[in-house]
N, C-alpha and C positions, 0 to 999 in steps of 0.2 A: 701654649701654657704660659700663664702670667707669672712673672717673677714676684717673689715676696718683697715687701717693702724693705726688709732687713738686707736682702741681697743688693738691691739698688742702692741703699744707703752705704753699704760696704764699698761698692764700686765708686760711688761719688767721693767717699772719704779717701779712698786710695788715690784717686785721680787728683784730689786737692793736695795730697802730700808727696806724690811720686811723679816728678816731671817726665821721666821716660815713659811711664805707664800712660800718663795723660796725653802726651804727644803721639804715642802709638795708637791710642784710641781714636784720636782725631785723624791722623793720616790713614789709618786702616779704614775708617769710615768713609773718607773721601775716595780712596781707591775702590772700595766696594761699590760706591754710588756710580762711579765712572765706568768701571770695567766689569762689574759683576753681573750675575744672572738676576732674575727677578727676586729670588730669595735673598741673594747677596745684597741687593739694593735695600731690602727691608732691614737687614742686619746693619748695613752702613748707616742708615737713618737713625737706628737705635743708638749706635756708637756716638753719632754726632749729637743727638739729644742729650745723652749722658754727659758728653763733654761740655755742652752748653750749660747744663744744670750744675756741673762741677766748677765751672769757671765764671764766665762772663754773665750768664743768666739771660733769659729771653728778653726782659725789659731793656737791658743795656744793648743787647744785639739789635733789637728793634730800633733803638735810638741811633746806633752807628750805621745801620744799613738803610734806614728810612722805610723799612718794611714793617707793617704793624705786627705787634707781638702775636696776636691771634693767627695771622697769616703764616708767620714763621712756625708756630706750633702745629698748625694744620698741614703745612707742606712737608714737615719732617715727621708727621704722624704716620701710622700704618697705611692709611688710604691716601696720603699726600702724594701729589705729583708736581713737584716744583718745576717751574720754567728754568731753562738753562741760564737765563739772565739772573734770576733770583738765586739759583744755586751757586752761580759764579760769585755773586756778591757776598753771599753768606760764607762760602768756603774761604774766599780771600780775606774777609774780615776775621774769621777764626784763626787762620794761619798767621795773620798779622798780630792778633791778640797773643798768640803763643810764641811770637818772635821768630816764626818761620815764614820767610818771604820768598815764595816762588816754588815752582814744581820740582826743583832740585832737592827739596827737603822731603818729598814723598818717596822715601826709600823702602816702603813696605812692598813686599812681593805680592802680586796678585795670585800666584800659584798656591798660596796657602801656607 
């Protein structure tokens, strides 16, 4: 089921205003990508897309990673299958953008 634009705008607005929410969205997305089931991976990519749209934006992320914007959008889309190298580069850039440097900051439980 597709989300309404209003709901997505609400999420993005909250992420822009609420540092804890924004960081939770990013770290939970990363954990789901790494340790989740196939369904969890899709949710994780969605969290990361919303984080990017709320903060750095795809054009700036492309500039910082050297990965074309279209490739970033495709790899984080529903049918995307990012390489480990690209995923590593993106997640490290996003963690750095958020002021979180290293795996010690991924304190989100995978258990739910």
